[in-house]
C-alpha positions, 0 to 999 in steps of 0.5 A: 554319015558324013565324016568330020574333016580333020582340023588342019595343022596350025603353024604353031603345031608344025613348028613344035612337032619336032619338039614333041617327037623328041619328047616322046623318046623319053617313054619306053618304045612299047609305051610309044607304040601303044599311046604315041598317036593318042598323046600326039593328038592330045598335044596338038589340041593343047597347042590349039587351045592354049598356045604354043608356049603353054602347050609346050610347058604342059607337055613337058610337065606331063611327059617327064613324070609319066615317062618315069612312071612308065619306066618304073612300071616296066622295071618292076615287072622286070624285077619280079620276073628276074626274081622268079627266074633266078629262084628257078635257076639257083645254081646259075644265080649262085655261080654268077653272084660268087663270080662277080663278088670275086672281081668286085671285092678284089678291086674294092679292097685294092682300090681302098688301099691305093686311094688311101696311099696314092690318091687321097690328098694329104691332111695339110694345107694345099698339099700339092704345093709341099715338096721334099728335098734330100741329098744324093750323088750328082749323077744319080739322085732319085730314090736310089740314094736318099740322104739327109741334108747337112745343116749348112746346105739346108741354110743355103737352100733357105737363103738361096731359093725364091720359088718357095714361101719357106722351108723347114728342117727336121730330124728323128729323135726319141726321149724318155718321158718321166712324170706322167705315169710309168717311164716310157720311151717316146718317139719324137721329132725335132723340128725347126719352128718353120715346119708347122707354118710350111705345113699349114697346120694349126694346133688344137690347143695352145701354139707351136714354136714361135718362128719370129721370137727370140732364138732360144725362147722355145728351147725347153718346150714341147708340142704333143700329139693328140694320141699322147695327150689322150694316153698320157694326160687323159685329154686334160685341156689344162695341160698347156703350161704343164712341165714334164721330164724328157730325158731328165730335162724339164720341158713345158707343154705349149701345144697339142696337135689335131687328131689327124696330124702326123708328120713326117710319118706315123711315128712321132708322139711329140715334137721338139724344137730343132735349133742350129748353132753356128758350129752346126753349119760348118761340117757339110759332110754331117748330113742328118736333117730332112727338109720340106718346103712349100712352093709359092702359089703359081710357081711350077714344080719344075721351076723349083727344080731348076732353082735347086739345080743351080744352087747345088751347082754353086755349092759344088763349086764353093765347097768341093771337098764335101759337095763336089759329088753332092746332088739332090732329090726333089719330089712332091710330098704326096709322091714321098712314098717308098718306091717299093710300096708304090710299085707293089700297090700298082701291081696289086691294082693291075692284078685285081683289074685282071681278075675283074676282066676275068670275072666279067668274061666268066659272067658273060659266058654264064649269061651267054650260056643261059641265054642260049638255054632260054632260046625257046622261052625268049622265042615264045615271048617274041612270038607273042609280041615282045619287042627286041628292046623289051627282051634286051631290057629284061636280060640287062635287068637280070645281069645288073641284078646279079652284078649288084648282088655280087657287088654287095657280097664283094664289099663284104669280102673286101672288108674282110681283106682290109687288115691284110692289105693295110700292111701295104701302107708305107710307113712314111705316109703322114696320114692317120688311121688305116684304109677302110670302106667309106662312102667313096669306096661303096660308090666305086664298088657300086660302079664296078658292079653296075659296069660289070653287069651292063658291060658284060651283060649287054652282048648276051642280052643283044643276042637274046633280043635278036632271036628269030621267033619261028627259027628258034622254035624250029631249031630247038637247042642247037647252038650257032657257030658264032656263039660258040666262037664268042664263048671260046674267045671269052674262055681264052681271055680268062686263061690269059689273065690267069696265066699273067697273074700266076706268072707275076705271083710266081716271080714275086714268090721266087724273089722273096724266097731268094731274099729269105735265103740270103745269109745275113752274116749272123745268127738270129736264132735265140737272140732277144733284142731291146733298147735302153736309150740313155737320156741327156744330159745325164749320160752325155759323158762316157763315164756314166754310160760305162757304169750303166752298161757294166751294171746291166751287162753284168746282171744280164749275163748272170741270168740263167740260160743267157750265153752272151749279151752286148750293147751296140749303137745299132742293130743290123737292118735297123740302123742303116746309117751311121756313115763316117769317113776314114783316112788310111795311110797310102790310100787316096780318097777320091769321093768322101761320100762314096767311100764312107764306112759304117761305124758302130760302137759295141761292147764285148761279146757283141760278135759272139751274141750274133755269131758273127764269124771272126776271120782273124784277130781278137774280139773287143774286150772290156779292157778296151778303155780310153786309157789303152790303145785306141782299137777297132775291129773291121769287116773283110770288105774294109780290108779288101778296099783299103789293102787290096794287095794284102796276101790275106786279111790277117795282114791288116792286123796292127794297121792304123787308120783315122776315123772320127778324128782318132787313129785306131789300130785294127785288132780283129777282122770279122765277116761282112754282114747285111746292115742295110737289108737283105737286098743291099750291099752294106758299106765296109764296117768299123766296130769301135769299143763303146768305152773308147768314144771319140774326143768330141763325144758321141752323137745320139746316133752312135750311143750304144742303146740296143742290148743283144742277148743270146738266150736260146732257151729263154727267149722273151721270157727273160724280159721281166728279169732284164727290166728289173736289172735295168730298173736297178741301174736306173729307175727312170730308164724304160725298155723299148723295141722288145723283139726277137732278132729273127723278127728284125730280119723277117720284117725285111720282107714282111710287106712283100709277103703280104703282097705275095699272099694277096697276089697269089690268092688273086692268081689262084682264083683266077686259075679256078675261074678259068678252070670253071669257065673251061668246064662250063663251056665244054659241059654246055658244048656237049649238051648242044652237040648231043645230037652230033655226038649221038650220030658219031657214036651210032656210026661206030665212033669209039667213046674214048675218041669222043672223050679225047675230042672234048679234052683236046678242045679244052687244051686248044682253048687253054693254048689260045689263052696261054700264049697271050698270057705269057706275053702279058706276064713278061710285060708285067715282069719287066714293069716290076723288075725292081722287086725281082731280087735275083730272078729274071723277068723271063725266068723260064722255070716259072713261065713253063711251070705256069703254062703247065699248070694252066694246061693241067687245069684245063684238062681237069676241067674237061674230064667230067664233060668228056666222060659225059660226051662218052656216055651219050645214048645215041638213041636218046640223042637222035630222038631229041627235038 
């Protein structure tokens, strides 16, 4: 029979051959091996019959869906096989899923909070153009000295800068809301009319304050938050134009802001107009407003900084008495997050990434061990014709399935951890709600899972795919040295990560313990605090305030169990401002801003209620009124600053100084207390009788409003009685900020305690994973070296010697990880040194204890494999394989 001659290739076929060869790469390699020749022949026939263009289009139309179908069919086979194999190895599957869940869950939770605080755009128009401005020392600036602006400096910023489309000013306030149910104290914010246009946010109902209208057109208006509108007014859309009583004065509601609007933080429930009088611009030392601005489109952030620097240099020359040492802090609104919170969040992100690396290393070790244990199975499959890519694909499918299952469990764990991590959100963040799990977070979790499965399942898969079929069948289960070294390196990585996390959390724990051990200078046990902020204008003058204080204090002091009670203009660590300049005869003031003192107006029994020790002199008395000599009690540091040569602090008694335009005589000296927090040194303090206000009256900051009650046996149980006493003194006066003084001090470390709990949990999980990794590797090694151990025992080796060999191997692996872990921990400690109050980054106690714990964990993890090795039966081991 005569063979039919082959049809010669046409030029069109030759030109498209490269294209079709590339198109065939879409198919799995096994599919190409079986069908490439047939597919090529069909393609050439199509080119001859229909032309090159039509043939190419038909080829593409056939190749893409067929390639997808071929891949899907192989994936289905791999998934079915994976489910069967994992069902037969439930212990391995559960371990791999739990390990992955730890890493993915920790990173999902921390990413959610970091994204909420640091990444997600703020809910304002073009938020990257918004900037914040505050004052500070000229040589310092930055966050270390964040002070408000004076109205005079603010006006010069508005008039003297061209890089900004506008500026707005605001300052905190609070008001009594009467006429919408039970009287309540409402957090408020006074804002200039320009604030809302600068933010680029429109009201949901009504309007905001009129920028271009008459100056006093909106003087008695108010804008509500969405939450207050719902809570107090039932969401009534007819609320616009309604009049409410705020601090005894009628206010007209002109607008309601959208649900997501928060400014400048989550505190205000309403906004009042801030209208400066001409007199407000005269005193540039009176700093109480904050400023927000918007850069012109296309203007760089640095150009704005340069313009402000030039302006503040001019102000220093024009007003040397108040501005010679005044600089500025200038930053984007999105960066206006307290540095401590930012550092804590970044530290948690780093810790969770460490745990993810540790998780991946553990997962890779599990997969390597499983691949080694399946060498015979894989060798049989290879001998029956399974190609390298087919084996690699199967192993990768298994690792990705495990990672996805672990990722799903990790997302569930992250949801449980969110309430704790939400405490890491700084109070200055102008964003509604709390961090949670949304589609973006689920996408990140899926990415973490897939990358974990692919990235750390690839190497075990490649090793499994490289098995030599007949060699593996002959060698049985004896492992190779290169695989053993790889698994050892992965365990050392786990130990290094756990050491880094343990040392970091240990340093932070020691720092918080140091902070908590700081003596605040007063006693908090049994002290109840609450606030009664007296409204204007009813209580603008001293006389009605004195009547109110006397009635409330008389009633409270008569309650059973009350030892002492007093009013103050601000609790320690709550009111951290209240700074005033002083003039002392014979003392030259060189820097008024730096040498200011804290001032508080208090009633009698204040020092006794907080158990502030007296050094000399007497307490403030009820008889210290305006018709008596003006007096003050000062702190020890006040005496030390202004009379450094005094023989003792009692020498300061009777000396005079000027503060707030009045000369006062010192009648008592008390110990210093922590006013600005447990970690900061406060300015010298001056305590002035509440019944001796300055001639110009008290500003809202200095009006006594916090009631301090020492009642050790009563606690918060007496609040109802106090509420009745206050109601009898003023029926429209609500109580607010009810808490124990111990909670006030405890809040100083609340956010750091939350971080420590999370970081410590991550560190303990890391240590557990490292111990499990060491245990697993040694157990596998003992199994792999059973024949060798059997030979040793058969030749007379002592079982104890064999056990010590296994334990020493564990110690060696731990040491391989401890050294780089210590180096990484030192670098992390230097980065978070701002959080290490009183603790050095190289603290030897923490480093040595952590190293000892890790070594002990390694030894404990080696105990069971060591005992197993010591009990190997030489005869059985030699008969194996």
